TIPA-661475 format. One line per field, with one value per residue (C-alpha): z, y, x; residue in one letter. Coordinates in nm, 2 decimals, decimal comma. Each point is the difference from the previous one (the first is absolute). Layout:
// TIPA-661475
up	Z/...
north	Y/...
east	X/...
kedo	A/...
END
This chain:
// TIPA-661475
up	-0,02/0,12/-0,07/-0,16/-0,38/-0,05/-0,17/-0,01/-0,33/0,03/-0,30/-0,33/-0,15/0,24/0,01/-0,40/-0,02/0,26/-0,22/-0,32/0,17/0,09/-0,32/-0,21/0,24/0,01/-0,15/0,11/0,01/0,00/0,12/0,00/0,09/0,00/0,02/-0,20/-0,34/-0,26/-0,33/0,09/0,04/0,34/-0,17/-0,27/0,21/0,20/-0,36/-0,09/0,32/-0,01/-0,35/0,05/0,31/-0,25/-0,22/0,26/0,05/0,33/0,01/-0,01/0,12/0,00/0,15/-0,03/0,13/-0,37/0,21/0,15/-0,33/-0,22/-0,20/-0,09/-0,41/-0,13/-0,23/0,32/0,01/-0,34/-0,11/0,21/0,36/0,19/0,03/-0,25/0,29
north	7,17/-0,15/-0,38/-0,05/0,00/0,30/0,36/0,25/0,22/0,37/0,04/-0,19/0,17/-0,26/-0,27/-0,02/0,01/-0,26/-0,25/0,14/-0,13/-0,31/-0,08/0,11/-0,23/-0,27/-0,39/-0,24/0,16/0,31/0,06/0,36/0,04/0,35/0,21/0,30/-0,03/0,28/0,00/0,29/0,06/-0,22/-0,30/-0,01/-0,03/-0,32/-0,10/0,00/-0,13/-0,29/-0,08/0,00/-0,25/-0,25/0,04/-0,09/-0,31/0,06/-0,09/0,33/0,03/0,32/0,07/0,32/0,13/0,07/0,26/0,18/-0,02/0,09/0,21/-0,16/-0,07/-0,36/0,09/0,07/-0,36/-0,12/-0,01/-0,24/-0,04/0,00/0,05/-0,18/-0,16
east	6,21/0,31/-0,03/-0,33/0,08/-0,27/0,12/-0,21/-0,03/-0,07/-0,12/-0,11/0,36/0,17/-0,23/0,05/0,35/0,01/-0,23/0,20/0,32/-0,18/-0,11/0,35/0,15/-0,23/0,17/-0,31/-0,33/-0,18/-0,34/-0,14/-0,36/-0,16/-0,31/0,05/0,26/0,05/0,16/0,22/0,33/0,03/-0,22/0,21/0,33/-0,18/-0,10/0,33/0,16/-0,23/0,05/0,39/-0,07/-0,15/0,28/0,24/-0,23/-0,18/-0,39/-0,18/-0,38/-0,20/-0,34/-0,18/-0,31/-0,27/-0,15/0,29/0,15/-0,27/0,17/0,25/-0,03/0,04/0,29/0,25/0,03/0,05/-0,37/-0,09/-0,22/0,27/0,38/0,25/0,16
kedo	M/V/G/S/G/V/I/W/F/R/S/G/Q/E/A/F/S/A/M/L/I/A/I/E/S/A/R/Q/S/V/R/L/E/T/Y/T/Y/A/S/G/H/L/G/Q/R/F/L/N/A/L/L/Q/A/K/Q/R/G/A/S/V/Q/V/L/I/D/A/F/G/S/Y/G/L/P/S/A/F/W/G/G/R/P/G/P/P/V
END
C-alpha cells in the first residue's frame, strides 16, 4: 500500500529480520510484545539485540505471554522471572 506506512511481510523470516534491524538501530527505546518466545537460535538473537540496545542507553521493555511462552526456561533470562533489560 503506497503511502500508508504499512509494510506487509510474507514470512516470519522477513518480519523477524525487520524487527532485529529495528532493535539494532534503536537509540532511545525498544518495546517488544509477543505471544510466543522460545529460547532457540532466534530467541537468543533477540535477547542479544535487546541487551545491546540497553547497553547503548535505550530504554528496553519486553512483554511476553506466560502461556504462549510456557516452555521458556527461567534460566534464559538469567534466572530471573523476566528479561534482564
